[in-house]
C-alpha positions as CSV (number, residue, x, y, z in Angstrom):
1,X,10.3,35.5,-39.6
2,X,7.6,34.7,-37.1
3,X,7.9,32.3,-34.2
4,X,5.9,30.3,-32.1
5,X,6.7,29.0,-28.7
6,X,5.9,25.5,-27.2
7,X,6.9,23.8,-23.9
8,X,8.5,20.7,-23.3
9,X,9.4,18.8,-20.3
10,X,12.5,16.9,-20.4
11,X,12.4,13.2,-19.5
12,X,13.9,11.6,-16.4
13,X,17.6,10.2,-16.6
14,X,18.2,6.5,-17.5
15,X,19.6,3.4,-15.6
16,X,20.0,4.2,-11.9
17,X,18.8,7.8,-12.8
18,X,15.5,6.4,-13.8
19,X,15.0,4.8,-10.7
20,X,16.1,7.7,-8.6
21,X,13.7,9.9,-10.7
22,X,10.9,7.3,-10.1
23,X,11.6,7.1,-6.5
24,X,11.9,11.0,-6.2
25,X,8.4,11.3,-7.9
26,X,7.0,8.6,-5.3
27,X,8.3,10.7,-2.7
28,X,6.8,14.0,-4.1
29,X,3.4,12.1,-4.8
30,X,3.0,11.7,-1.0
31,X,4.1,15.0,-0.1
32,X,1.5,16.8,1.9
33,X,0.0,19.8,0.6
34,X,-3.0,20.3,3.1
35,X,-3.7,20.2,6.8
36,X,-5.6,16.9,6.2
37,X,-2.8,15.5,4.3
38,X,-0.2,16.6,6.8
39,X,-2.0,14.8,9.5
40,X,-2.1,11.6,7.5
41,X,1.8,12.1,6.7
42,X,2.8,12.5,10.2
43,X,0.7,9.5,11.5
44,X,2.4,7.4,8.7
45,X,6.0,8.8,9.6
46,X,5.2,7.9,13.3
47,X,4.3,4.5,12.5
48,X,7.2,3.9,10.2
49,X,9.5,5.3,12.9
50,X,8.0,2.8,15.3
51,X,8.7,-0.2,12.9
52,X,12.2,1.0,12.1
53,X,13.0,1.3,15.9
54,X,11.7,-2.1,16.5
55,X,13.9,-3.6,13.9
56,X,16.9,-2.4,15.9
57,X,15.2,-3.9,19.0
58,X,14.7,-7.3,17.3
59,X,18.3,-7.3,16.2
60,X,19.8,-6.3,19.9
61,X,17.3,-8.7,21.6
62,X,17.8,-11.5,19.2
63,X,14.5,-13.1,20.1
64,X,12.7,-15.4,17.8
65,X,11.1,-13.7,14.8
66,X,8.0,-15.8,14.8
67,X,5.5,-16.8,17.5
68,X,2.5,-15.2,19.5
69,X,5.1,-12.8,21.2
70,X,7.8,-11.5,19.1
71,X,9.2,-8.2,17.7
72,X,7.9,-9.1,14.3
73,X,4.6,-7.6,14.8
74,X,5.6,-4.2,15.9
75,X,7.7,-4.0,12.8
76,X,5.2,-5.5,10.3
77,X,2.2,-3.5,11.5
78,X,4.4,-0.4,12.0
79,X,5.6,-0.4,8.3
80,X,2.4,-1.8,6.8
81,X,0.1,0.9,8.4
82,X,2.8,3.7,7.8
83,X,3.0,3.0,4.3
84,X,-0.9,2.7,4.2
85,X,-1.1,6.2,5.7
86,X,1.3,7.7,3.2
87,X,-0.6,6.0,0.4
88,X,-3.9,7.6,1.7
89,X,-2.0,11.1,1.3
90,X,-1.5,10.1,-2.5
91,X,-5.4,9.4,-2.6
92,X,-6.2,12.7,-0.9
93,X,-4.1,14.6,-3.3
94,X,-6.4,13.3,-6.0
95,X,-9.5,14.4,-4.4
96,X,-11.0,17.9,-3.7
97,X,-10.5,19.7,-0.4
98,X,-13.6,19.3,1.9
99,X,-14.0,20.1,5.5
100,X,-15.8,16.9,6.1
101,X,-12.6,15.3,4.8
102,X,-11.3,15.4,8.3
103,X,-13.6,12.6,9.4
104,X,-12.1,9.7,7.3
105,X,-8.8,11.3,7.7
106,X,-8.9,11.6,11.5
107,X,-10.5,8.0,11.6
108,X,-7.8,6.4,9.5
109,X,-4.8,8.2,10.9
110,X,-5.8,8.0,14.6
111,X,-7.2,4.5,14.3
112,X,-3.9,3.1,12.6
113,X,-1.9,4.8,15.2
114,X,-3.7,3.4,18.1
115,X,-3.5,-0.1,16.3
116,X,0.1,0.0,16.2
117,X,0.8,1.5,19.6
118,X,-1.2,-1.4,21.3
119,X,0.6,-4.0,19.1
120,X,3.8,-2.5,20.0
121,X,3.1,-2.2,23.5
122,X,2.2,-6.0,24.1
123,X,5.5,-7.4,23.5
124,X,7.4,-5.2,25.8
125,X,4.9,-6.5,28.4
126,X,5.9,-10.0,27.2
127,X,2.2,-10.7,26.1
128,X,0.7,-11.8,22.7
129,X,-1.0,-8.8,21.0
130,X,-3.6,-10.7,19.4
131,X,-6.3,-13.2,20.8
132,X,-5.2,-12.4,24.5
133,X,-7.6,-12.8,27.1
134,X,-5.3,-13.6,30.0
135,X,-6.1,-10.7,32.0
136,X,-8.9,-8.1,31.9
137,X,-6.3,-5.5,30.5
138,X,-5.0,-7.8,27.9
139,X,-8.7,-8.5,26.9
140,X,-9.4,-4.6,26.8
141,X,-6.3,-4.1,24.7
142,X,-7.7,-6.8,22.3
143,X,-11.1,-5.3,22.3
144,X,-9.8,-1.7,21.6
145,X,-7.7,-3.2,18.5
146,X,-10.7,-4.6,17.2
147,X,-12.6,-1.4,17.5
148,X,-9.6,0.6,15.7
149,X,-9.6,-1.9,12.8
150,X,-13.3,-1.6,12.2
151,X,-12.9,2.3,12.1
152,X,-9.8,2.1,9.9
153,X,-11.9,-0.1,7.5
154,X,-14.8,2.4,7.6
155,X,-12.5,5.3,6.8
156,X,-11.0,3.3,3.8
157,X,-14.7,2.4,2.5
158,X,-15.4,6.3,2.6
159,X,-12.1,7.0,0.7
160,X,-13.3,4.5,-1.7
161,X,-16.6,6.0,-2.4
162,X,-15.2,9.5,-2.5
163,X,-12.7,8.5,-5.1
164,X,-15.5,6.8,-7.1
165,X,-17.5,10.1,-7.1
166,X,-15.0,12.9,-7.1
167,X,-11.6,11.7,-8.0
168,X,-9.6,14.6,-10.1
169,X,-6.7,12.3,-11.1
170,X,-6.2,11.1,-14.6
171,X,-8.1,8.0,-15.6
172,X,-5.2,5.7,-15.1
173,X,-4.7,7.2,-11.5
174,X,-8.5,6.7,-10.8
175,X,-8.2,3.1,-11.9
176,X,-5.0,2.4,-9.3
177,X,-6.7,4.2,-6.6
178,X,-10.2,2.4,-6.8
179,X,-8.6,-1.1,-7.7
180,X,-6.0,-0.6,-4.8
181,X,-8.7,0.5,-2.2
182,X,-11.0,-2.4,-3.1
183,X,-7.8,-4.7,-2.7
184,X,-7.3,-3.3,0.8
185,X,-10.8,-3.9,1.8
186,X,-10.7,-7.4,0.6
187,X,-7.6,-7.9,2.6
188,X,-9.6,-6.6,5.6
189,X,-12.2,-9.3,5.0
190,X,-9.4,-12.0,5.1
191,X,-8.2,-10.4,8.1
192,X,-11.7,-11.0,9.6
193,X,-11.7,-14.6,8.8
194,X,-8.2,-15.0,10.4
195,X,-9.5,-13.3,13.5
196,X,-12.4,-15.8,13.7
197,X,-10.1,-18.8,13.3
198,X,-7.8,-17.1,16.2
199,X,-10.8,-16.7,18.3
200,X,-11.9,-20.3,17.8
201,X,-8.5,-21.6,18.9
202,X,-8.5,-19.6,21.9
203,X,-11.8,-21.0,22.9
204,X,-10.5,-24.5,22.2
205,X,-7.2,-24.5,24.2
206,X,-7.1,-21.1,25.9
207,X,-3.8,-19.9,24.2
208,X,-3.3,-17.4,21.5
209,X,-2.2,-19.1,18.5
210,X,1.3,-18.4,17.0
211,X,0.0,-18.3,13.7
212,X,-3.2,-18.4,11.5
213,X,-3.6,-20.8,8.5
214,X,-6.7,-21.6,6.6
215,X,-7.4,-25.5,6.5
216,X,-4.4,-27.6,6.6
217,X,-1.8,-25.1,5.4
218,X,-3.5,-22.2,3.6
219,X,-1.1,-19.1,3.9
220,X,-3.7,-16.7,5.3
221,X,-1.0,-14.0,6.0
222,X,0.3,-14.0,2.4
223,X,-3.2,-13.5,0.9
224,X,-3.9,-10.7,3.6
225,X,-0.5,-9.1,2.8
226,X,-1.0,-9.3,-1.0
227,X,-4.5,-7.4,-0.6
228,X,-3.1,-4.8,1.8
229,X,-0.1,-3.6,-0.4
230,X,-2.1,-3.8,-3.8
231,X,-2.7,0.1,-3.5
232,X,1.0,0.9,-3.3
233,X,1.9,-1.4,-6.3
234,X,-0.6,0.1,-8.5
235,X,0.0,3.7,-7.2
236,X,3.7,3.4,-8.0
237,X,2.6,2.3,-11.5
238,X,0.2,5.3,-11.9
239,X,3.2,7.6,-10.7
240,X,5.6,6.0,-13.3
241,X,3.1,6.5,-16.1
242,X,2.8,10.1,-15.2
243,X,6.4,10.7,-15.4
244,X,6.5,10.8,-19.3
245,X,2.9,10.8,-20.3
246,X,1.7,9.1,-23.3
247,X,-1.7,9.2,-24.6
248,X,-4.7,8.7,-22.0
249,X,-5.9,5.8,-24.1
250,X,-2.4,4.0,-23.7
251,X,-2.1,4.9,-19.9
252,X,-5.5,3.6,-19.2
253,X,-4.8,0.4,-21.4
254,X,-1.7,-0.2,-19.6
255,X,-3.2,0.2,-16.1
256,X,-6.3,-2.0,-17.0
257,X,-3.5,-4.7,-18.0
258,X,-1.6,-4.3,-14.8
259,X,-4.8,-4.2,-12.6
260,X,-6.0,-7.4,-14.3
261,X,-2.6,-9.1,-13.7
262,X,-2.7,-8.0,-9.9
263,X,-6.1,-9.0,-9.4
264,X,-5.5,-12.3,-11.0
265,X,-2.5,-13.2,-8.8
266,X,-4.3,-11.9,-5.8
267,X,-7.4,-14.1,-6.5
268,X,-5.2,-17.1,-7.1
269,X,-3.3,-16.8,-3.8
270,X,-6.4,-16.2,-1.9
271,X,-8.2,-19.1,-3.5
272,X,-5.3,-21.3,-2.8
273,X,-5.1,-20.3,1.0
274,X,-9.0,-20.8,1.5
275,X,-8.5,-24.3,-0.2
276,X,-6.1,-25.0,2.6
277,X,-3.1,-25.3,0.3
278,X,0.4,-23.9,0.9
279,X,1.0,-21.1,-1.4
280,X,3.9,-23.3,-2.9
281,X,1.4,-26.2,-3.8
282,X,-1.4,-24.6,-5.4
283,X,-3.8,-26.5,-7.9
284,X,-2.7,-26.5,-11.6
285,X,-5.3,-23.8,-12.6
286,X,-4.7,-21.6,-9.9
287,X,-0.7,-21.7,-10.4
288,X,-1.3,-20.8,-13.8
289,X,-3.4,-17.9,-13.0
290,X,-1.1,-16.7,-10.3
291,X,2.1,-17.0,-12.6
292,X,0.0,-15.2,-15.6
293,X,-1.1,-12.4,-13.4
294,X,2.5,-11.9,-12.0
295,X,4.0,-12.0,-15.4
296,X,1.5,-9.5,-16.8
297,X,2.1,-7.2,-14.0
298,X,5.8,-7.3,-14.2
299,X,5.7,-6.8,-18.1
300,X,3.7,-3.6,-17.6
301,X,6.1,-2.3,-15.2
302,X,8.9,-3.1,-17.8
303,X,7.0,-1.3,-20.4
304,X,6.6,1.9,-18.2
305,X,10.3,1.6,-17.3
306,X,11.2,1.4,-21.0
307,X,9.2,4.6,-21.7
308,X,11.3,6.4,-19.1
309,X,14.5,6.1,-21.3
310,X,15.5,9.4,-22.9
311,X,14.8,10.0,-26.4
312,X,17.4,11.4,-29.0
313,X,19.6,14.1,-27.7
314,X,17.5,15.5,-24.8
315,X,19.3,16.1,-21.6
316,X,19.4,13.4,-19.2
317,X,19.2,15.8,-16.2
318,X,16.1,17.9,-16.2
319,X,16.0,21.2,-14.6
320,X,13.9,21.4,-11.7
321,X,11.9,24.1,-10.0
322,X,12.1,24.7,-6.3
323,X,8.9,22.7,-5.7
324,X,10.3,19.7,-7.5
325,X,8.4,19.9,-10.7
326,X,10.0,19.8,-14.1
327,X,11.1,23.3,-15.5
328,X,9.2,23.7,-18.7
329,X,11.9,24.9,-21.3
330,X,10.5,27.0,-24.5
331,X,11.3,25.5,-27.8
332,X,11.1,28.3,-30.5
333,X,10.1,27.0,-33.9
334,X,10.8,29.3,-36.9
């Protein structure tokens, strides 16, 4: 009797186990494997730690959460930039190692840390972090923050071009990376418009505005945040697709549908903000576009989650290698 050996990777567990498996794979996906990635990872860890610490400070101080001077900004910016840095680690893992890669990596990581550091410093001084020209020192802080954001934007643009030209990930991963980075850059443009409005408010009454709205009630912050975190949403979906890979065509199809849904929702929220409407009171066409986009994105996540359920009598707890990958178990066929 002859036999041939094939290999099979057991699927992740179901229910809460599926969630743990996905969370573990996300964690592994942002694990640094090169010096450049480690630099970004530690920058992200530092900023996330800063955001977490300031949550505790906010609880102890019990100061107002909103306003020009609040602990909200160190928390939000620390967490947001920290997650962005770890997302960049995931991006770098899809790209070839190049010495010149240190340029966008150092600019992105360093610029983000400087931005978060200065934003976190100002509330401790009792000063607004944004649009503050009260003293020459405050004006210098605001100018450096603006320069840091410009550098971060240039670094993200470089990563987008690099991903377009040399990404080694699967087609679905490439779509997630390119669409996610594009959304981040659009978010940066929204942030630029917010800065212009803030500067105009300072020129008018001499005070840093507590919040920025487009027109009468347009939620600039929501549109900005939705674009900034699109990369994490699509990256998580790409990682989920890779847990139990289907055909390339199916993976690409699901990712295209999810990206279209996200883009529709982002576009509707952004258009509503620029119309000066509150996000809770959009026009009927934009409301339909936003809801359709959200439901579409949610449906794709549900499909991917459903595919993670084990099939037949396969073990629900796969063996793992020490590096966290699935152990390939030979299956002998007569």
